[in-house]
Backbone as numpy.savetxt, mean C-alpha at the origin, in Angstrom:
# Nx Ny Nz CAx CAy CAz Cx Cy Cz
9.88 -29.38 9.16 9.04 -28.18 9.16 9.91 -26.94 9.16
9.58 -25.98 8.31 10.42 -24.78 8.19 10.35 -23.94 9.47
11.46 -23.34 9.81 11.57 -22.54 11.03 10.93 -21.17 10.84
10.15 -20.77 11.84 9.49 -19.47 11.79 10.51 -18.34 11.97
10.19 -17.17 11.40 10.94 -15.96 11.65 9.96 -14.92 12.17
10.48 -13.83 12.68 9.61 -12.79 13.24 8.87 -12.03 12.13
9.61 -11.58 11.12 9.00 -10.75 10.08 9.40 -11.26 8.69
8.41 -11.50 7.87 8.65 -11.74 6.44 8.41 -10.42 5.71
9.41 -9.92 5.02 9.26 -8.70 4.23 9.03 -9.10 2.78
7.88 -8.71 2.25 7.52 -9.07 0.88 7.54 -7.80 0.03
8.41 -7.80 -0.98 8.53 -6.65 -1.88 8.11 -7.07 -3.28
7.09 -6.43 -3.79 6.64 -6.69 -5.16 7.30 -5.69 -6.09
8.05 -6.19 -7.05 8.81 -5.32 -7.93 8.33 -5.41 -9.37
8.26 -4.23 -10.01 7.96 -4.18 -11.44 8.75 -3.04 -12.06
9.84 -3.39 -12.75 10.68 -2.40 -13.44 11.15 -1.26 -12.53
11.53 -1.61 -11.31 11.98 -0.59 -10.35 13.32 -0.98 -9.73
14.21 -1.53 -10.54 15.43 -2.13 -10.02 16.26 -1.17 -9.18
16.50 0.04 -9.67 17.37 0.97 -8.93 16.75 1.36 -7.59
15.44 1.54 -7.56 14.77 1.84 -6.29 14.78 0.63 -5.38
14.60 -0.54 -5.96 14.63 -1.78 -5.19 15.97 -1.95 -4.48
17.06 -1.62 -5.17 18.38 -1.72 -4.54 18.47 -0.82 -3.31
17.93 0.40 -3.42 17.94 1.31 -2.29 17.09 0.80 -1.14
15.96 0.20 -1.48 15.08 -0.37 -0.46 15.78 -1.50 0.29
16.40 -2.40 -0.47 17.10 -3.53 0.14 18.27 -3.06 1.01
18.93 -2.01 0.57 20.03 -1.45 1.36 19.52 -0.92 2.69
18.36 -0.27 2.68 17.81 0.28 3.93 17.38 -0.84 4.87
16.93 -1.97 4.32 16.60 -3.11 5.17 17.86 -3.64 5.84
18.94 -3.73 5.07 20.22 -4.22 5.62 20.74 -3.32 6.73
20.42 -2.03 6.68 20.90 -1.07 7.68 19.99 -0.96 8.90
18.91 -1.74 8.89 17.95 -1.67 9.99 18.57 -2.18 11.29
18.20 -1.53 12.37 18.65 -1.93 13.71 17.60 -2.88 14.28
17.86 -4.17 14.17 16.84 -5.17 14.48 16.84 -5.61 15.93
17.96 -5.51 16.61 18.00 -5.88 18.03 17.57 -7.31 18.29
17.99 -8.24 17.44 17.68 -9.65 17.66 16.42 -10.13 16.96
15.69 -9.25 16.30 14.49 -9.64 15.57 14.92 -10.35 14.28
14.33 -11.49 14.01 14.69 -12.24 12.80 13.79 -11.85 11.64
14.40 -11.69 10.46 13.63 -11.31 9.28 14.04 -12.17 8.09
13.18 -12.21 7.11 13.50 -12.77 5.81 12.94 -11.80 4.77
13.59 -11.73 3.62 13.11 -10.84 2.57 12.77 -11.67 1.34
11.56 -11.45 0.85 11.07 -12.13 -0.35 10.79 -11.08 -1.41
11.43 -11.19 -2.56 11.15 -10.29 -3.68 10.35 -11.05 -4.72
9.19 -10.52 -5.05 8.38 -11.07 -6.13 8.55 -10.14 -7.32
9.15 -10.65 -8.38 9.30 -9.82 -9.57 8.14 -10.11 -10.52
7.40 -9.06 -10.84 6.16 -9.20 -11.60 6.40 -9.07 -13.11
7.26 -9.96 -13.63 7.57 -9.99 -15.07 8.16 -8.67 -15.55
9.15 -8.16 -14.81 9.83 -6.92 -15.21 10.60 -7.13 -16.50
10.82 -6.02 -17.20 11.61 -6.07 -18.44 12.98 -5.41 -18.25
13.35 -5.09 -17.01 14.61 -4.39 -16.75 15.66 -5.28 -16.10
15.50 -6.60 -16.25 16.45 -7.58 -15.71 16.48 -7.60 -14.19
15.44 -7.12 -13.55 15.41 -7.12 -12.08 15.63 -8.51 -11.50
14.92 -9.49 -12.03 15.00 -10.85 -11.48 16.42 -11.42 -11.60
17.06 -11.19 -12.74 18.43 -11.69 -12.94 19.40 -11.04 -11.96
19.25 -9.74 -11.76 20.15 -9.02 -10.84 19.94 -9.49 -9.41
18.70 -9.63 -8.99 18.42 -10.09 -7.63 18.97 -11.49 -7.42
18.78 -12.36 -8.39 19.24 -13.74 -8.28 20.76 -13.82 -8.17
21.46 -12.95 -8.88 22.92 -13.03 -8.91 23.60 -12.21 -7.81
23.01 -11.08 -7.44 23.66 -10.16 -6.50 23.16 -10.28 -5.06
22.00 -10.90 -4.88 21.42 -10.98 -3.53 21.03 -12.43 -3.21
22.01 -13.27 -2.96 21.75 -14.70 -2.77 20.91 -15.04 -1.54
20.86 -14.15 -0.54 20.10 -14.44 0.67 18.60 -14.15 0.51
18.26 -13.46 -0.55 16.86 -13.09 -0.77 16.12 -14.22 -1.47
14.93 -14.49 -0.99 14.06 -15.45 -1.67 13.42 -14.74 -2.86
13.66 -15.25 -4.05 13.15 -14.62 -5.26 12.06 -15.46 -5.89
10.96 -14.79 -6.21 9.91 -15.40 -7.01 9.83 -14.61 -8.31
10.23 -15.22 -9.41 10.24 -14.54 -10.71 9.01 -14.97 -11.49
7.98 -14.15 -11.44 6.74 -14.47 -12.16 6.92 -14.22 -13.65
6.44 -15.12 -14.46 6.53 -14.95 -15.90 5.41 -14.08 -16.44
4.46 -13.76 -15.56 3.31 -12.95 -15.96 3.06 -11.87 -14.92
2.71 -10.67 -15.37 2.36 -9.60 -14.44 0.93 -9.86 -13.95
0.83 -10.28 -12.71 -0.47 -10.64 -12.14 -1.06 -9.52 -11.30
-0.48 -8.32 -11.40 -1.00 -7.20 -10.64 -0.46 -7.17 -9.22
-0.86 -6.13 -8.48 -0.36 -5.96 -7.11 -0.84 -7.08 -6.20
-2.13 -7.37 -6.24 -2.69 -8.40 -5.36 -2.14 -9.78 -5.72
-2.23 -10.12 -7.00 -1.77 -11.43 -7.43 -0.29 -11.65 -7.18
0.51 -10.61 -7.42 1.94 -10.71 -7.19 2.29 -10.93 -5.73
1.70 -10.13 -4.86 1.97 -10.29 -3.43 1.51 -11.64 -2.90
0.40 -12.13 -3.45 -0.11 -13.43 -2.99 0.81 -14.59 -3.33
1.69 -14.40 -4.32 2.64 -15.47 -4.66 3.60 -15.76 -3.51
3.79 -14.79 -2.62 4.72 -14.97 -1.50 4.11 -15.76 -0.35
2.83 -16.00 -0.43 2.14 -16.64 0.70 2.73 -18.00 1.06
3.09 -18.77 0.07 3.60 -20.12 0.31 5.02 -20.12 0.88
5.75 -19.03 0.67 7.14 -18.97 1.14 7.31 -18.25 2.47
6.43 -17.31 2.76 6.61 -16.46 3.94 6.46 -17.27 5.24
7.47 -17.18 6.10 7.48 -17.94 7.35 7.26 -17.05 8.58
7.08 -15.76 8.36 7.03 -14.84 9.47 5.74 -14.87 10.27
5.85 -14.60 11.55 4.67 -14.40 12.39 3.98 -13.08 12.02
4.76 -12.18 11.44 4.24 -10.93 10.88 4.73 -10.83 9.44
3.94 -10.15 8.62 4.33 -9.92 7.22 4.32 -8.41 6.98
5.41 -7.91 6.41 5.46 -6.52 5.98 5.45 -6.49 4.46
4.37 -5.97 3.89 4.31 -5.73 2.45 4.91 -4.36 2.21
5.96 -4.32 1.40 6.75 -3.10 1.25 6.97 -2.80 -0.23
6.78 -1.55 -0.61 7.05 -1.15 -1.99 8.55 -1.03 -2.25
8.98 -1.29 -3.48 10.42 -1.15 -3.78 10.89 0.29 -3.79
9.97 1.25 -3.92 10.36 2.66 -3.94 10.28 3.30 -2.56
10.60 2.51 -1.53 10.64 3.01 -0.16 12.05 2.88 0.41
12.35 3.72 1.37 13.63 3.65 2.09 13.31 3.72 3.58
13.61 2.65 4.29 13.29 2.57 5.71 14.30 3.32 6.56
13.82 4.01 7.59 14.73 4.52 8.60 15.15 3.34 9.47
16.35 3.38 10.06 16.90 2.20 10.75 16.05 1.62 11.87
15.23 2.44 12.52 14.47 1.96 13.68 13.04 1.51 13.35
12.65 1.57 12.08 11.25 1.34 11.72 10.82 -0.11 11.95
11.57 -1.06 11.44 11.16 -2.46 11.55 11.01 -2.89 13.00
12.00 -2.58 13.82 11.94 -2.96 15.23 10.83 -2.21 15.95
10.64 -0.95 15.59 9.62 -0.14 16.24 8.21 -0.67 16.00
7.90 -0.98 14.75 6.55 -1.49 14.44 6.37 -2.88 15.03
7.40 -3.70 14.93 7.31 -5.06 15.48 7.04 -5.04 16.98
7.78 -4.24 17.72 7.59 -4.19 19.17 6.21 -3.66 19.53
5.72 -2.69 18.75 4.38 -2.16 19.00 3.33 -3.26 18.80
3.47 -4.02 17.72 2.49 -5.07 17.42 2.55 -6.20 18.46
3.73 -6.52 18.94 3.86 -7.56 19.96 3.17 -7.14 21.26
3.23 -5.85 21.54 2.66 -5.33 22.79 1.15 -5.15 22.70
0.65 -4.81 21.52 -0.77 -4.49 21.35 -1.47 -5.61 20.58
-1.99 -6.56 21.31 -2.52 -7.79 20.73 -3.82 -7.60 19.96
-4.48 -6.45 20.16 -5.75 -6.21 19.46 -5.57 -5.51 18.13
-4.32 -5.23 17.76 -4.02 -4.55 16.50 -3.70 -5.59 15.44
-4.43 -5.53 14.33 -4.21 -6.49 13.26 -3.18 -6.04 12.25
-3.13 -4.72 12.00 -2.20 -4.18 11.00 -1.79 -2.77 11.40
-0.64 -2.34 10.91 -0.13 -1.01 11.26 0.77 -0.49 10.15
0.97 0.80 10.17 1.93 1.42 9.27 2.62 2.56 10.00
3.65 3.09 9.37 4.38 4.23 9.92 4.03 5.47 9.12
4.68 6.58 9.44 4.52 7.79 8.65 5.31 7.63 7.36
4.65 7.65 6.24 5.33 7.62 4.95 5.47 9.05 4.44
6.70 9.44 4.14 6.96 10.79 3.66 7.41 10.75 2.20
6.88 11.68 1.42 7.33 11.85 0.05 8.71 12.50 0.07
9.34 12.57 -1.07 10.67 13.18 -1.15 10.65 14.64 -0.71
9.47 15.27 -0.82 9.30 16.67 -0.42 9.12 16.83 1.08
9.10 15.71 1.83 8.86 15.66 3.28 7.38 15.78 3.63
6.53 15.92 2.61 5.09 15.94 2.86 4.61 14.53 3.18
3.49 14.47 3.89 2.91 13.18 4.21 2.29 12.54 2.97
2.55 11.26 2.80 1.84 10.48 1.79 0.52 10.08 2.43
-0.57 10.73 2.04 -1.84 10.55 2.71 -2.40 9.13 2.62
-1.86 8.33 1.72 -2.37 6.97 1.60 -2.07 6.12 2.83
-1.17 6.59 3.68 -0.85 5.84 4.91 -1.79 6.20 6.06
-2.72 7.13 5.81 -3.56 7.66 6.90 -4.92 8.00 6.30
-5.78 6.98 6.14 -7.01 7.19 5.37 -8.28 6.72 6.08
-9.38 7.32 5.65 -10.69 6.79 5.94 -11.18 6.04 4.72
-12.37 5.49 4.79 -12.91 4.77 3.64 -13.45 5.75 2.60
-13.38 5.39 1.33 -13.87 6.29 0.26 -15.38 6.19 0.08
-16.12 6.58 1.11 -17.56 6.66 0.95 -17.86 7.70 -0.13
-19.04 7.70 -0.71 -19.33 8.69 -1.75 -19.07 10.13 -1.30
-19.41 10.44 -0.06 -19.23 11.81 0.42 -17.76 12.12 0.70
-17.06 11.17 1.31 -15.62 11.37 1.53 -14.89 11.55 0.20
-15.25 10.73 -0.79 -14.61 10.82 -2.11 -14.94 12.14 -2.79
-16.19 12.57 -2.69 -16.58 13.84 -3.33 -15.81 15.01 -2.74
-15.73 15.08 -1.42 -15.02 16.19 -0.79 -13.53 16.16 -1.14
-12.98 14.95 -1.26 -11.55 14.81 -1.57 -11.25 15.21 -3.02
-11.98 14.65 -3.97 -11.68 14.89 -5.38 -12.14 16.27 -5.86
-13.08 16.88 -5.16 -13.53 18.23 -5.53 -12.59 19.31 -5.00
-11.67 18.93 -4.11 -10.73 19.90 -3.54 -11.19 20.51 -2.24
-12.39 20.17 -1.79 -12.90 20.74 -0.54 -12.05 20.30 0.65
-11.56 19.07 0.60 -10.70 18.58 1.69 -9.47 19.46 1.85
-8.90 19.92 0.74 -7.71 20.78 0.82 -8.04 22.13 1.46
-9.26 22.59 1.27 -9.67 23.87 1.87 -9.89 23.73 3.38
-10.33 22.55 3.79 -10.60 22.30 5.21 -9.90 21.00 5.64
-8.56 21.01 5.66 -7.81 19.77 5.85 -7.93 19.13 7.24
-8.43 19.88 8.22 -8.56 19.33 9.57 -10.02 19.20 10.00
-10.93 19.35 9.06 -12.35 19.24 9.36 -12.79 17.79 9.38
-13.47 17.39 10.43 -13.95 16.01 10.52 -14.99 15.73 9.44
-15.75 16.74 9.06 -16.78 16.58 8.03 -16.19 16.47 6.64
-15.21 17.35 6.34 -14.70 17.45 4.97 -13.43 16.65 4.70
-12.77 16.16 5.75 -11.51 15.42 5.52 -11.66 13.95 5.92
-12.84 13.41 5.65 -13.07 12.02 6.02 -12.15 11.03 5.33
-11.77 11.33 4.09 -10.92 10.39 3.36 -9.49 10.39 3.86
-8.99 11.55 4.26 -7.63 11.63 4.79 -7.59 11.55 6.32
-8.75 11.54 6.94 -8.87 11.59 8.41 -7.98 12.69 8.97
-8.10 13.86 8.33 -7.21 14.97 8.63 -7.33 15.52 10.03
-8.46 15.33 10.69 -8.61 15.86 12.05 -7.72 15.12 13.06
-7.15 13.98 12.65 -6.26 13.23 13.53 -4.78 13.52 13.28
-4.48 14.25 12.22 -3.09 14.39 11.78 -2.20 15.15 12.75
-2.77 16.00 13.59 -1.96 16.74 14.54 -1.66 15.94 15.81
-2.23 14.76 15.90 -1.99 13.89 17.05 -0.62 13.23 16.90
0.33 13.55 17.79 1.68 12.99 17.66 1.80 11.56 18.17
0.72 11.05 18.75 0.75 9.71 19.33 0.20 8.67 18.34
0.51 7.43 18.59 -0.05 6.35 17.78 -1.57 6.40 17.85
-2.24 6.29 16.70 -3.69 6.34 16.74 -4.30 5.48 15.63
-5.57 5.16 15.84 -6.28 4.26 14.93 -6.74 5.01 13.68
-6.66 4.33 12.55 -7.19 4.84 11.28 -8.01 3.73 10.63
-8.73 4.09 9.58 -9.53 3.08 8.88 -8.70 2.25 7.92
-7.78 2.92 7.22 -7.06 2.22 6.14 -5.64 2.74 6.02
-4.74 1.83 5.60 -3.33 2.18 5.42 -2.90 1.76 4.02
-1.66 2.05 3.70 -1.17 1.85 2.33 -0.46 0.52 2.14
-0.60 -0.03 0.94 0.12 -1.23 0.59 1.61 -1.02 0.43
2.04 0.24 0.43 3.47 0.54 0.33 4.22 0.15 1.59
3.52 0.13 2.73 4.08 -0.31 4.01 2.91 -0.84 4.83
2.63 -2.11 4.65 1.47 -2.74 5.28 1.98 -3.86 6.17
2.03 -3.59 7.47 2.59 -4.51 8.46 1.42 -5.24 9.13
1.32 -6.55 8.94 0.13 -7.27 9.38 0.51 -8.58 10.07
-0.29 -8.96 11.04 -0.10 -10.27 11.67 -0.38 -11.35 10.63
0.43 -12.37 10.62 0.24 -13.45 9.64 -1.12 -14.11 9.81
-1.54 -14.33 11.05 -2.82 -15.00 11.26 -3.99 -14.13 10.79
-3.82 -12.81 10.84 -4.86 -11.91 10.34 -4.89 -11.94 8.82
-3.71 -11.89 8.21 -3.64 -11.97 6.74 -4.27 -13.26 6.23
-3.99 -14.36 6.91 -4.58 -15.64 6.51 -6.09 -15.64 6.69
-6.56 -15.03 7.78 -7.99 -15.02 8.08 -8.79 -14.23 7.03
-8.20 -13.16 6.50 -8.93 -12.33 5.52 -8.63 -12.74 4.07
-7.75 -13.72 3.91 -7.48 -14.24 2.57 -6.42 -13.49 1.78
-5.51 -12.80 2.48 -4.47 -12.01 1.84 -5.09 -10.98 0.90
-4.49 -10.75 -0.27 -4.94 -9.66 -1.13 -6.05 -10.11 -2.09
-6.99 -9.23 -2.32 -8.15 -9.52 -3.16 -7.77 -9.31 -4.63
-7.77 -10.40 -5.39 -7.33 -10.32 -6.80 -8.40 -9.77 -7.74
-9.54 -9.36 -7.20 -10.49 -8.60 -8.04 -9.87 -7.27 -8.45
-8.90 -6.80 -7.64 -8.18 -5.57 -7.93 -6.86 -5.94 -8.61
-6.53 -5.26 -9.68 -5.26 -5.52 -10.37 -4.18 -4.54 -9.92
-4.57 -3.29 -9.77 -3.61 -2.24 -9.44 -4.41 -1.10 -8.79
-4.07 -0.76 -7.58 -4.79 0.22 -6.75 -5.99 -0.40 -6.04
-6.29 0.14 -4.88 -7.47 -0.24 -4.14 -7.34 -1.48 -3.28
-6.32 -2.29 -3.54 -6.15 -3.53 -2.78 -5.94 -3.27 -1.30
-5.19 -2.19 -1.00 -4.90 -1.90 0.41 -6.14 -1.42 1.15
-7.03 -0.68 0.47 -8.30 -0.29 1.08 -9.14 -1.52 1.39
-9.18 -2.43 0.44 -9.95 -3.67 0.63 -9.37 -4.50 1.77
-8.05 -4.65 1.79 -7.37 -5.41 2.84 -7.67 -4.78 4.20
-7.54 -3.45 4.28 -7.82 -2.74 5.53 -9.26 -2.95 5.97
-10.17 -2.84 5.02 -11.59 -3.01 5.32 -11.85 -4.39 5.92
-11.24 -5.41 5.34 -11.45 -6.78 5.83 -10.82 -7.01 7.20
-9.67 -6.38 7.43 -9.03 -6.49 8.75 -9.95 -5.94 9.83
-10.51 -4.76 9.59 -11.40 -4.15 10.58 -12.73 -4.90 10.67
-13.19 -5.42 9.56 -14.43 -6.19 9.53 -14.31 -7.44 10.41
-13.07 -7.94 10.53 -12.82 -9.11 11.36 -12.49 -8.76 12.81
-12.68 -7.50 13.18 -12.58 -7.11 14.58 -11.21 -6.65 15.05
-10.29 -6.39 14.12 -8.95 -5.95 14.48 -8.79 -4.45 14.27
-7.93 -3.83 15.06 -7.62 -2.42 14.88 -6.52 -2.24 13.83
-6.52 -1.07 13.20 -5.44 -0.67 12.30 -4.85 0.61 12.85
-3.53 0.64 13.00 -2.90 1.76 13.68 -1.87 2.47 12.79
-1.77 3.77 13.04 -0.80 4.64 12.37 0.20 5.10 13.43
1.50 4.88 13.15 2.57 5.17 14.10 3.40 6.34 13.58
3.07 7.58 13.95 3.67 8.76 13.32 5.12 9.03 13.68
5.63 8.42 14.75 7.01 8.69 15.15 8.02 7.82 14.40
7.52 6.85 13.66 8.37 6.00 12.83 8.18 6.41 11.37
9.28 6.55 10.63 9.19 7.13 9.29 9.84 6.27 8.21
9.28 6.39 7.03 9.81 5.74 5.83 9.66 6.70 4.65
10.68 6.80 3.84 10.62 7.61 2.63 9.90 6.82 1.54
8.98 7.48 0.84 8.25 6.82 -0.24 8.30 7.69 -1.49
8.98 7.21 -2.52 9.07 7.99 -3.76 7.73 8.02 -4.49
6.93 7.00 -4.34 5.53 6.91 -4.79 5.30 7.28 -6.26
4.85 6.30 -6.99 4.43 6.55 -8.36 5.50 6.34 -9.42
6.66 5.84 -9.05 7.71 5.66 -10.06 7.35 4.56 -11.05
6.52 3.62 -10.62 6.10 2.54 -11.52 4.94 2.98 -12.40
3.98 3.68 -11.81 2.78 4.07 -12.57 3.01 5.27 -13.47
3.83 6.23 -12.99 4.11 7.42 -13.79 3.03 8.48 -13.78
1.99 8.31 -12.93 0.88 9.28 -12.95 0.86 10.19 -11.73
1.81 10.02 -10.80 1.85 10.89 -9.63 2.71 12.10 -9.95
2.19 13.28 -9.69 2.87 14.50 -10.12 4.23 14.69 -9.47
4.40 14.19 -8.23 5.67 14.40 -7.54 6.78 13.48 -8.05
6.44 12.43 -8.81 7.49 11.55 -9.36 7.39 11.40 -10.88
6.57 12.21 -11.52 6.37 12.09 -12.96 7.68 12.29 -13.73
8.52 13.20 -13.24 9.75 13.52 -13.95 10.80 12.43 -13.82
10.73 11.64 -12.76 11.75 10.60 -12.56 11.25 9.21 -12.91
9.97 9.10 -13.24 9.41 7.80 -13.59 9.81 7.41 -15.01
10.06 6.12 -15.21 10.39 5.61 -16.54 9.19 4.94 -17.19
8.01 5.12 -16.59 6.80 4.48 -17.11 6.47 4.98 -18.51
6.10 4.05 -19.38 5.72 4.41 -20.75 4.33 5.04 -20.76
3.96 5.63 -21.88 2.62 6.20 -22.03 1.57 5.12 -21.83
1.81 3.96 -22.37 0.86 2.84 -22.22 0.66 2.48 -20.75
1.77 2.43 -20.01 1.69 2.11 -18.59 0.94 3.19 -17.82
1.21 4.46 -18.17 0.53 5.56 -17.48 -0.99 5.52 -17.71
-1.39 5.24 -18.95 -2.82 5.15 -19.25 -3.45 3.97 -18.53
-2.75 2.85 -18.53 -3.26 1.66 -17.84 -3.39 1.92 -16.35
-2.43 2.64 -15.81 -2.46 2.99 -14.39 -3.62 3.91 -14.07
-3.82 4.91 -14.94 -4.93 5.85 -14.74 -6.27 5.12 -14.77
-6.39 4.19 -15.71 -7.63 3.41 -15.83 -7.84 2.54 -14.58
-6.76 1.91 -14.13 -6.86 1.01 -12.98 -7.19 1.76 -11.69
-6.71 3.00 -11.58 -6.95 3.77 -10.35 -8.44 4.04 -10.16
-9.16 4.25 -11.25 -10.60 4.48 -11.16 -11.36 3.16 -11.08
-10.89 2.15 -11.79 -11.53 0.85 -11.73 -11.53 0.32 -10.29
-10.47 0.62 -9.54 -10.41 0.20 -8.14 -11.53 0.85 -7.32
-11.78 2.13 -7.59 -12.88 2.82 -6.90 -14.21 2.15 -7.22
-14.37 1.79 -8.50 -15.62 1.17 -8.95 -15.83 -0.19 -8.25
-14.77 -0.97 -8.16 -14.87 -2.28 -7.52 -15.21 -2.14 -6.04
-14.51 -1.23 -5.36 -14.74 -1.04 -3.93 -16.17 -0.58 -3.67
-16.65 0.35 -4.50 -18.01 0.85 -4.33 -19.03 -0.28 -4.51
-18.85 -1.07 -5.54 -19.81 -2.15 -5.81 -19.78 -3.21 -4.73
-18.62 -3.46 -4.15 -18.51 -4.45 -3.09 -19.17 -4.00 -1.79
-19.03 -2.70 -1.47 -19.37 -2.27 -0.12 -20.46 -1.21 0.00
-20.80 -0.53 -1.09 -21.73 0.59 -0.95 -22.99 0.51 -1.81
-23.01 -0.32 -2.83 -24.17 -0.37 -3.73 -25.47 -0.61 -2.98
-25.45 -1.51 -2.01 -26.67 -1.85 -1.28 -27.03 -0.84 -0.19
-26.14 0.13 0.03 -26.38 1.09 1.11 -27.01 2.39 0.63
-27.07 2.56 -0.70 -27.59 3.81 -1.26 -28.66 3.51 -2.31
-29.57 4.46 -2.58 -30.57 4.27 -3.63 -29.92 4.01 -4.98
-30.62 3.27 -5.83 -30.08 2.88 -7.12 -29.68 4.08 -7.98
-30.54 5.11 -8.02 -30.24 6.29 -8.82 -28.97 6.98 -8.33
-28.80 7.06 -7.02 -27.61 7.67 -6.45 -26.36 6.89 -6.87
-26.44 5.57 -6.79 -25.29 4.74 -7.19 -24.96 4.91 -8.66
-26.00 5.03 -9.49 -25.76 5.23 -10.92 -25.05 6.55 -11.18
-25.40 7.58 -10.42 -24.73 8.88 -10.57 -23.28 8.80 -10.10
-23.06 8.09 -9.02 -21.69 7.91 -8.52 -20.83 7.20 -9.56
-21.35 6.13 -10.13 -20.59 5.36 -11.12 -20.37 6.16 -12.40
-21.34 7.00 -12.76 -21.16 7.90 -13.90 -20.03 8.88 -13.64
-19.99 9.40 -12.43 -18.90 10.31 -12.06 -17.54 9.63 -12.15
-17.48 8.37 -11.77 -16.23 7.61 -11.87 -15.81 7.44 -13.32
-16.76 7.19 -14.20 -16.44 7.04 -15.62 -15.88 8.33 -16.20
-16.46 9.45 -15.78 -15.97 10.76 -16.23 -14.56 11.00 -15.73
-14.32 10.67 -14.46 -12.99 10.83 -13.88 -11.98 9.94 -14.61
-12.38 8.73 -14.97 -11.49 7.82 -15.68 -11.06 8.39 -17.02
-12.02 8.92 -17.77 -11.70 9.49 -19.08 -10.73 10.66 -18.95
-10.94 11.48 -17.94 -10.05 12.63 -17.70 -8.64 12.16 -17.37
-8.54 11.18 -16.50 -7.22 10.68 -16.10 -6.49 10.03 -17.26
-7.21 9.30 -18.10 -6.58 8.66 -19.25 -6.06 9.71 -20.24
-6.82 10.77 -20.42 -6.41 11.82 -21.35 -5.19 12.59 -20.86
-5.05 12.73 -19.56 -3.96 13.53 -18.99 -2.78 12.68 -18.49
-2.87 11.36 -18.67 -1.80 10.47 -18.18 -0.49 10.71 -18.92
């Protein structure tokens, strides 16, 4: 029987080799204090020789070289059979961990048995918060206030910042949130198994909202730990994030596909969780709005 480790770190890579190297370097520099880890890289059919480089230069890493791009959910799920950790950290390749992050989150989770998943403060290169690490659910009203720009006008309002949960952002202490990001998703293995890992109805985007929703649906808390930090370049694979558009190598085709997938994720989440909660006409208007947003994003990708 294979020996358990404390943390399995699962990194899903797609044409992000140079960022992946930086991520792996930051893991190596982590101050673990006796905590055992393993690193699993799932390469999602990259065309930049990522799998070959990892296989030859990083012999201690468990490599899964997929011959097909199965999306974020499908790719991460490939690690399920290999991961031996009591905890699993799903980590993006375009992240750089501060040395105390792994030990900090691990110790917090060991101490707080009612917490199913947690994340740290993810900062963009500009030092701004990556709001995806601190979210509420995208209810129709939360989504409307966010995409219309009203949330930016009232960033700390409980009414208008439901999607970013902005009224909690000034709290320097660890606190509960509804949803966290797949870029740094630290979860108990038994919780991940109970909710079925990642939902493959989503190909790209939205999987972390779904995962978070299922964790809380099963009675576990999700926590945000603001004193622990990780750098997140965000969007280097998709090419549609304005803060990394200039450094992304994503092709036009990839950007359009990403733009389409970002809205399709909203559509899937809405149909799974909100269709039965609102009148039919209201839902039809919401879905029409999503279609309009999709066309706009595809045109500007």
